[in-house]
Every structure is written in structure tokens, then in C-alpha cells.
N, C-alpha and C positions, 0 to 999 in steps of 0.2 A: 501495500500498498504507500509506503515511503514513498519506493522508487517510482509510483505512479504520481503523487503528489508532488514531488520535484520535477518532474519532466511537464507537467502539467503549469507549474509554477514557473520554469525555465523557457517554457514558450513564448510567455506572453512576455516575457524578459527580454528575450534575444530579441536585436531590432531586424535581422534578416529571416525572422519567421513572424510577419505580423498577418492578418486576418485581413481578407478582402474589406475593404470599406460598405461597409452597410450598420444600420441601426443597430440589429443581433448581435452582430462581431464585437461593436463598442458596447454594446450593455455586457456582455458576458466577457470580457475583456478588463472593464472596471469592477465588476463584481469578483473576480477573483482577485483583482491590484488590491482591493478594498479589505477584503477581509485576509485572517488567517485560516491559510489553507487545512495545517494540521490538527488546528483547534477545531474548526467547522466540520471535518468530516470525521473527529472521532468524537465528535455529540452529535451527530447525525448520520452513523452509517450507514441506515437503510436507505435514508436519501439521497447520500453521497454515491451508493452503486448506481443510483439512477441517473444523478447528474454525468457522471462517468459515461456511462453508457451514452447517452444523451449526445453527450458533448463529442464523443468517439464520431456517433452517426455525424455528425453535424459536420465536422472537419472531413471525414472517410468522404461525404456527399459533394464535398467543395473540390477536396483534390480528385475527385472521382469525373466531376460533370463536365470536363471534357470530353471523356470517354464515350459520353449519349448526346452531348449536344455542340454539333459541328460549328453552328453559329447563330447569333441572335439581330433579330433587325427591328430595330425599332421598338426592344425586350421580348420581341416575338421568337420563342427558339425555332430553330430548323435543327431537327436528330438527325444524326448519324443515318441512322435507322435508314431515313427518306434519302440520303442523297447513297447509300446502297444498293437499295432499291431502284434508282433511277439509273445507276449503272448497270447494274444487273439486266435488267430490261434493254437497256440499250448494246450493252455492249456483253451480255455474261454466255450466250452462247458459244461466240467467238475467243472468251476469256476461257471456257472450260471445253473445249477442244483441243486448244493451245497446251494448257494442264495435264491432258490424256494424253497429245502425243509425245509430252516431253517423259509420262512416266513409262510409256510404252518402249520408248527409247532407251530410259534407264532399265527396265525390267529385260530388252533384249540383251541389253550390254551385262545385264549379269548372269541370264542363262549361257553368254559364249566365253563367260570368265573376264570379260574386259573389265579392265581398272585402269583409271586415266590415274596417275601419278600426279602430286604436287609440282613437282618437276619441270612435268611436261605445261601444268598451268603456268607456274611462272615462267618458264622459258617463252612462251606464246606473249605472256604480256610486259615480257621484254623487249621481246620483236615488235608488238605491236606501239609501245612508249618510244621505241627509237625510229621508228618509223615517222610519227608523229613531231618528234623532235626535228628530224629533217625537214619538216615542213611548217617551224615554226608556231606547231602547235603541243597542249599539253593534252595528255591522257583525262586531267581532270577538267578539262575545259567543254572536249567531245563530250564525255559523260553526262557533264551539268546540260550540253546543248540537245542532249538526249532523252534527258530527263532519267537517265539511268542510273543507279548505282556501282561502285566496285564489285560489292558482293555478284550482283546480276549479270555482272561483263561475264567477272569468274565461271557463274554456273551456263551461260552462254556458250564459253571455248571448254567446258565439260562435255555439255551436252554434243556442240559440234563433231568433238573428237572421238565421241563414243559413235557417232553418224559415219566418221571418217574408216574408222575399224573395222563396224560391223556390216560396209558397203565396199568394204577393201578388194573382195574378189572379183569385184563388180565393175569395178573403175581402175584398171590396171590400163597404162596406157605403154604403148613399145617404142622402140627407137623409129623406127618408120611414121610412125602419126608423130610424133614432135617431128621430124626432118620436114615432112609435107606440110604441118604448120606453117614452120621457118620459111620455108620454100613457096608458099602462098602471099605470104606476109611479106619479104624479102624487103620491097619497097619502102615500106616503113619504119627498117629500121634504121638506126644513126650510124652512120660512118664510124670506124674503130669500135666496134662495139665489139665484145668478147663473150662469143659465140657461147662456150662452155655456161656463162651465165646463163643468157638467151632459152637455151636447153633445158636447164634444173627449170629456169620460171615456166617457161614454156611447157615444159611436163607438169607440174603443178595446178596450171592454169586447165589444163586438159582435165588434169584427176580431180581435180572440182567441175569441170564441167560436166563428167560423167556422173558425178557421186549426186548432182544436183536432178540430172534428167533420172536417174534410177529412184534416187527418193521417195518423190510419189506413190510410185509404183511398189513401191518395197513396205510403205506405211501404209497401203489402203489393204495389201495382203495381211500382214499383220496386226491391223486391226478389225477386219473382218474375221478372223480366228481368235479373238481375244473377247472374253465375256465381261461388256462393257453395259452397267446398268443406268442409264442416266435419270437419275431421279426427279429431277426440276426439270419443269417444262419454261422456256424461254420464249 
């Protein structure tokens, strides 16, 4: 009980723990400043329990207010549930399908024993940062412009690498294909270009093209075989 009393008293003494400005808050604050808390609680044990419970509930409600209210307009609250309902109505099905696709990729990767290591992800992040640095941009700037967090980018990299591994046998590129691409686009190559570097880049590009082509067919196939129960109608 002493610990609780000290915390309550300390709460109102600390300048960095002020309650929001309202009549009720000021009354509570004045009440606890005027009285000897220990004496009052000792003489009114039953009442003190009720006061503590009400106070805790009151403070808890203040701190959790933002979890339920998204905004207020001239005092009228806009609930977070209203925002969520609107988002679900407009983008619910698209978002759900995207999440289903991501989970199918992860499950298929796990089934095939494919694991993307932190080193692989870190290497890819480094490559991205180095590439952006050459364009006088930073990763943070690009993420901010896309409304994406670093964790979301890492998740996307992991999914992309899973897809590449899963479809690796369908995305093989031969030396003949690489050379044909170079021959067909020779006019666009700058003079003095290192051909070995060009071949490496062309091969990577052709692999990505084949993966993109095969991905939807593969996804349709595993989605057809998966047991997917959509419980919400959008």
C-alpha cells in the first residue's frame, strides 16, 4: 500500500507527468496535493481501494484514448474502427490477397527447405545503399518517399529471394541467350564497355525476366492446391 501511495503522490509532484488539462484532472490533482495521503488512506481503507481503482481506470483510459479514437473534429470523435472499416472496404480484398500470397511463398520455401540468411539480406541492403549513394540518394530518403519502413524492405527482400530460389530451376539462362541479347542490343552499348560486366548484368536481367514470367503461373498453381478459407467478404 505504501508503494502505491508513494507512486500516486510522486505522479502529481513530477512536472513531466502532468495530467491533461481538464476540470476533473485539476480537481484530482488538487485533492491529492492538499491531503496527507498515508493518513487519509489509513483512516478510509475501504474507500481508498475504490479511489485507487477509479484513479487507475481514469489514467488508463487517458493513456489508451488514442488506441480507440483516431481524431476529434470540434469535439466529435472519429473512432479508429471507422478508419479500419473504411480501409477494409476500399483495400481489404487486395491487402488480404497480398498477405495470402506472402504466406504461400513462405510455406513453399519452408517445404523446400529454403532459408534466407541474415547475411544474404544484409548483402542486398548494402548493394541497394551503395547503388543509391551513386545517385546522391540515401535509403532513408527512398523509404520515406515510398512510405515504407526498413523492416518492410527487409521483409520484401526475403520474399524476393525466396521466390528466386523456388523458381531457380525455371529461370536458367544459357550463355547463348546472353550473347543473343547483347548482339540484339549492341548499338545501345557505350564504347569501351567491359563485356564481362555486361554479360553478368544481362544474365541477371534475363533471370529476373524469366522469374517474373513464371511467377504468376506458379502462384496460380500453388494457390489452387492450397486450402484457403476466406471468412470475411469484402
